[in-house]
C-alpha positions, 0 to 999 in steps of 0.5 A: 270496234265502234260497231261492236259497241253499238251491237252490245248496247242494242242487246242490253236494251233488248234484255232489260225490256223483256225483264220488265215485261216478265215482272209485270206479267208475274204481278198480273198472275198473282193479282188474278189468283187472289181475285179468284180465291180471295182470303179463303184460299189460305184454308185447306178444303174441308176445314173451318176456323173457330175461336175459343178464349180469344184464340183461333183454331183450324179444325175439320168441318164435319158438316161440309167436309168434301168427300174428295178431300185428299187422304193426307188430311186424315193424317193430320193431328189437330192436338191443340184444337182437341185440347181446346174443346176437351172437358173432364171430370172424375167422380170419387164416389164411383171412380168414374172418369168423364171426357167430352170432346165438344161437337166433334169426335177425336177422329175429327181431329185426326186422332185414330188411337186414343188411351188413358194412361195411369201413372202414380207419383214417383216412389223412392222405395221400389215396392211391387204394389205400385205397378198395379196402378200403372196401366192403360185404358183404350178409348173409342175415337168415334164418340163425342163423350166417354165415361169409363170406370177407373180401377184404383188398387189398394196398396200398402203405400198408395200415392196420387195417380196422374191420368194422361191422354195419349193419341196417335194419327193414322200413320207412323209419322203421326204416332204419339202426336197427342200427349197431355196430362188430364188430371190427378187423382187424390187417392186420399179421398178415393172411397172404393178400391179394386182388389188385387188378384194374382194370376191363376189357372187351376189346371196347371198348378197342382193342388198340393202346391197351392198355399190353400188347396181346394179339396172336394169330394171329387178331388180328395183322392187326387189330393191324397195321391199328390200329397204322398208323392210330395212327401216322397220327394221330400224324403228323397233329399237323402239320395242327393249327391253329398255336399261338395266343397266347390258349392261353398266356394261358389257361395263365397264368390260374386262378380263385379264389372271391370270399368276398364275392360267392361267385362265381368270378373269374379270377386269375393262376397263381403262377409255376412252378405249370404242370405236364405229364406227363413219362412215358407214362401208363397209366390203370386204372379201379376201383370202380363202372365202366361200359362207357360209361366205357371208351368215353369214355376210348378216344375221348378217347385217340383225340383226344389221340394227335393233340394230344399225339403224344409222350405215349403214353396207354394202358390196362391191366388189370394193376394193377402197370402203372397210374400214373394210377388213376381210382376211381369210387365213391359218396361214402358216409359211409366214403369221405367220412371219408377224402376229405371229398367230401360236398357238396364236389366231384363229382370230384377229381385228387389230387397223388399222381396219381390221380382220384376220381369220385363215382358219384352223378353223373348219366350225362352229368355223370359223363362231364364230370367224368371228362374234367375231372379227366383235364384236371387230370392232363394239366396244365390248370387251371380257367377261366371259358370257357363251352365248356371242360371245365375251366370253373367258370362258372355258365353252362358247358355242362359238355362231356364232351370237350376243347373248342377252349379245352382242345385249344389249351392242351394243344397249347401245353403239350406242344409240345416246345419249350424255350421255349413263346413263342419256340419257337412264334413267338408275340407276347408283346404279344398274350399280354399283351393276352389276359391283360388281356382273358381272356374274349376268349381263350375266344372264339378258335376254329378250325374245325380243332378240330371234327374232334377234338371229333367224334372224342371224341364217337365221330363218324366223321371224315375223319381216319384 
């Protein structure tokens, strides 16, 4: 027992001795490390400290930056340092923005993508014109100073426009590492505005469908031939299927969301909500437009010329003539701020008579959305019919054309009769039956509509 106590005491003193020796050696190592590198060891190789307005910033030393500096240095975004050196000015005489980054370039601060974002102040009334002043300008990142023209478009209601500087580093980790408002343009003192032009391709839109056709000695014969074909299409309205009670029942229906099941359900249209266009319609495409959008529109106008012969629908490349603008643009953060489109809708028809289409839609769904919103502009509501361009049914085929369901409604809506029911010799009891059994109205078909569906799809038909 006494021997064990003695051995335990020796072991404890031995352990404490080594702990003391180890701590002393650690302190010696730390002192040696600082004696070798001094204060400069807290700065990474290739960087230096600058002071501006009493604040110290660590920035890249472009004169002494070591060639063997690890790649990770280029992945840093020195946002505060760049903004500390940034100077800017806007020239209202020629709408020119000047940016200066001091002695360094944006790349020296780790910024490898840079742009200026224009964003008008929030507008309560959603007008198509405001989207023209929402856009991005890419900037070079290897220059000390930049001068760039800013297009400011004259709109019906113009608001002040904020300019934001946005930048990203080399990697996804450094995406959007710079976001800062630079200045705000007072549009009341802007002297020179840029003109707005709808997208246009004369090879796609036939002259006969232009609001102001261009006729020359070379194109005169072609225009006359197109005009004769156009008049024949208008007259072929008489060969369409007779107006049907199911179409009236569908016009009197819409849909509402069941908040409990989160499903769409049929509902009755409120009295007086039906509307139609009472003047010639001139369409113009704006934004991220493709030639395929014009092809689609031209084909749809072809069919509508037969179904709605008394409503002239044309296209124009003159902004002043357009009364139904269609603006195609991705639902960016800036556009979402104005329209509330993010995760809410792929397109919309606004009561101020214009259409927004989200450019993020897939190619085929984009076509469907354009036709769907055009249907609203013509007076069609939503439904739950599987084959309709206006359907919200989860089993919908999302067609990129007006189907028999849509065409027979447009026929009734624009029939020109003062009284839709009596003027078309329709049976009110049948209309009531279809209203009570609305799904049956979706199934009423006539093969004669197939020719107009093919016309919208660009398929040759016998109709001249």
